[in-house]
N, C-alpha and C positions, 0 to 999 in steps of 0.2 A: 502494498501500499504506500502509495507517494508522500511522504512528511512535506509539511507546507512552508515556505518562506513567508514570515510575518513581518512587517513594517508598525511602527507605534510614531504618530506624529505627534508632538505635544510632550514632552515629558514632565510637567508637573502635576499633572493629575495621570498620566500616561506611566508614571513608573511604576505602578502598580498591575498595569496592561502587561509592560514588559517584564515584572516578576514572574508573573503566572505564565508567558508563553517561552522566555527562557525553561522554562521547570517540568514542560509540556512535550512528552512523549510526541507527541503530534508534528513537531515544530522541528526543522530543522537548521533554521535560520535564522535571525531576529536582528531587523535593519531599524535604526533608528534617527530620528529629524525632530529637530528642534532648531528655533532661530540663534536660542542661547546656547554660547560654544561651552560656557560653564557648565550648564546643564547636560549637554553631551558630553564633556568628560567624565561628569561623576557618574551618570548612568552606564556609561560606556564602560566605564572601568571596572564599575562595580560589578556586569554580569562579563566581563571579558568579551564584548561585542566592538569590532573592530569598523565596521560598516556605520557611518555617521555622517548624516547632510545636514546643511542647512538650508537645502534649497529643496524642496518639496517635488515638485516636479521634474527637478532629477532626478531626483530621488527614484519616483513611478517609473521616468524611460529607461533607466539604468537597471534598476534593481527587478522589473517585474515582479512585483511583490503578490504570493497567489490571496492576501488577504490585508488587510491595513485598519489598525484601531485609529481614528478618529478623537483626538480629546484636546480641541484646540477651543478656542471659545466659540461663544453660541454662534457669533456673526457668520464665524468660517465652517460649521457644520456644512450648509447647501454646498458650497463650491471645494472645501475641502473632499467633502463625499461626494461629488458628481465626477470629479478629476479621477477617484481610484476607480470608480466604477468604469468609466470611460477606458481608464488605462488595463482591465479584465481583473480586476482585484475585489473580493468581497469585503465587506465592510461590517464593522462593529465600531456605531457612533455613539459618544457619551450623549446624555441626559442633560439637558432636553431633546428633543431629536434636532429642533431647530428654533429660532426666534421667534417661530407662530406658523398658524395652520398652512399657509400657504406657501412657504419654504419646506415643512416637511412632507405635504403631498409631492414637489418637483422632485425630492430626493426618493421616495418611494415609486415616483413614474421611472427616474432613471434608472431606479434598481433596476424596473421590471423591463425596460426596453433592454438592458443589455444583459438578462437572464442571472445577475449575481443577488445573491444573500445581501440583505442588508438588515443591521440589527441594534435593536439600543440599547445601552449598557443598563439598564432598571436592576441595578446591586441588588437593592433589599428584598426582589424577591425571591434572591438564596440564600438568605439568613437561615439559620437551622430552626428556628420557632418560627417564621414564618412560612417555609416547605411545611414544617407539620400541621402547621393551622389550617394552610389549604388542603393538603390530604384530610382531614376533618373537616372542612365544607364541602367538598367534593362526595366527600359519603353520605352528606346528607345531615348530620349527625347535628347541625345547628338548625336546620330544617329553612324556613323562607324568611331571610334578611330582610330586616325593614328599614333598621336605622345605622348608620357606621358614622362616626368621628373620628379624623384623623387627624394630628397635628404633628409639626414639630417647631418647637418656641425655645428662644434663646433669652436667657435673663439680660446679656449686654454679649452679642457675636456679632457685630457689624463686619465684615469681610474688610477689612479698611484698604488691602491690596485689591479690592476688587473696584475696576472704572466708572465710581459712579457719577461720576461728572456727562458720564456721555453711557450710563450704563442703560438706559431704553435702546441706543444705536447698538450697543455693542453685545449685550445680552439679551435683551427685550425685557426687558424688568428687573427687579429687586429680590428681596424676600420670599415672593410667591415661585417665580421661576427658577430661583437659586435650590431653595427647603422643599416650598409644596409640593414641587413635581415630584419629588419622591416619595411622599408618604401618599400624596394624592394615586401616583400609577400603584403601591402597593395594597393601598383600597380596592381600587378598582379592579385590581389581578385577583385577589380575595374572592370578590363577588362576581366574576364571570363575567368583567368588562357590563356590566350592563347597559342600555342608551339613556344620555343625559336627554333630556324634555325642556328642562329651563331653568337656570343660573341665575340666583343672585349675590351680589358679590362688594367685598368696598377693598378699597387701600387704602394703608396709612403710614404719615413720615411725620412721626412725633415726638421721637426720642435721640433723635441719630445727628440732628442738626446742631444740636450743641456741642455734641463732641466733636462730631467735623469741625466745626471752627475753629476749637481750639488745638484740632489739629492742624491748621490751615489747609483747610478743605473748603473748596466754593461749594453754595449748598445745590442740593441733585433732586434731581427727578426721581428716582424708583423709592421704591415703598421699602418700609423697613416692617410693615406688618401688612398682612391680607387674610381676609375671611371672606366665606363662603358657602351659600346653604346650595346643594343640586339636587333637584329632583329627577327621578328617573321614570320612563316611560312606564314602567312595572310596581312603582309607588314608593321605592325604597327611596330615602333621603340621605345625604350626605353632607357631612356638615367638614369643613376642609379651613384649618388653619396655622397660617406661616408668619412666623417673624425672627428677624434678626436680635430685636431687642423686644422686653418689654417688662414691667414691674412686678417681676416673679420669682419665685423663690428659686429655679434652679432651668437649666436648657434640659428639655425632655422631646423625648421623642415616642407618638403614643399613635396607635389606633386601637377604637374599641367598636365591638360587634355586638348587634342583638337579632337574635333570632328568635322563629317562634318556640324550638324546642332546648335550645343553648344559646350561652352566650360565649364571646372570648374579648382580653384584653392582655395587649402587647406593650408593653411599655418600658423604655427606658431614659433612666435618667442622666445623663452625661456629663454633666459637671453640678458640683463639685467631686462627685464621688461616681465610678461608671456602678450603678445598678440597675437589676432587671425582675420585671414583675410581668410575668409571660404567664397567663391560665384562662383556662377552660371551665364553664361554668353549665354544667350538661346535667338535664332531665334522667334521674332513675330511679325506678320502681316511685313515681311521684314526688320524690325527693330533689331538689336542685343539690349536686354536689360538685366540689374545684378540686380541678384537676393540675398539677405543675407543667406547664408544657416543657420546660426544661430537664426536669427529672424523670416525670411519667412516661414520655415520650422517647424513641429512639430514633432520631431522623438525622442524618449525616449531613453537614452544610453542604450547600454548590458552592460550584465556580463558574462564575458566568462569563469567563473568558474560556475555559475550556469547553463550556455548553456551545458556545460559538463556533470554535473549532470540530467538536464534534456535527454539527449541522452540516458542516464542509464537507468532512470528511467521510460522513453518512449518506450526504444528499437529503437531509432530512428538513422540515421545516425549523426556522428560529425559533424560540421559546419567546423571545421581546420581539414580536412581530413590527413592523413597519404600521400597519393600519392601529394599532394600538399606540403608539408612538403619536400618531395622525391625531388620535380622539384624545388623550392626555393636551397634545398642544390646542386643540380645539376649547377644551374647559378654561384653560389656562387662557386663550383669548377671550372668553365670554366672559370669566371673570373681572379683566380689566375692563371690558368696555362697559359690563352692568357696572363698576366702579365710575368710570366715566360718564357714565348717562343718569346714573342715579335710580334706575329701574331694572326690572328683573331683563332678561336676553332670553328669547325660545330658541330653540334649534332647530 
């Protein structure tokens, strides 16, 4: 079986991609690309990678990789993905799929045109507790799911390295498209990607401007918090919250699910201490019982990069499909549109 030559472009986020590819038995060679030569040397030396490029187009032309991990800023997802697909490579693109739905849709069209696989790096799906909960839901143990709350909230965690001044142009938004995209995708995936009917949302930038001024950073447009209610065509309601800064006790990532036969919560307190609270609440013999997902279930964690390689080697569908990435982008676009208009947005 042929082993794959894989390239990684963008080595800040791409460092993890690179490490996974170096360790994979399905990869014969790894090539890296970044405009930062110090980063190229750091990652290249760490993994004994000799082929290092600062020019993405040249790298594609000279190396002709079988697959490319695109881990550059959001505004480059579309052009870098298209270039790789046109060069004959399969693509794993970082989240969000694109700055907006139009760009994401163009990426899918290009993948279909060139008959190449395009996968989105929704890595939270591959966490052990998320995989376990998905198997429980797919067995029907929670019954009909009717309400979900999913959130990533920080106490004080604005990414000051983020291009805040031109964040709308470069990234498409702030906390919502940076953090909210993760917990939105995992909630939608756990629930089988129900079809949205309407979205009511709002965005805020209430806490970051004073700190920005103290850091000498100009005022910026992108939000430090976003909230939304999303109604699905099957009646399910999904509440989404994302914040870089909030007057709260800690940084917390959480998804809580309510079903007719049971419920579940996945909660991780990131700071000050890494604490996890992952529980199932299931009816048995007429009573509700608690189960600890971490210890009561044996489900190994997944590896999203290996899953991408498996799909190529075995010629199977990718687990994080482009249509799902487009659906997530549609919801994000609708939240921003609702926030701007002050009214619900119908799909």
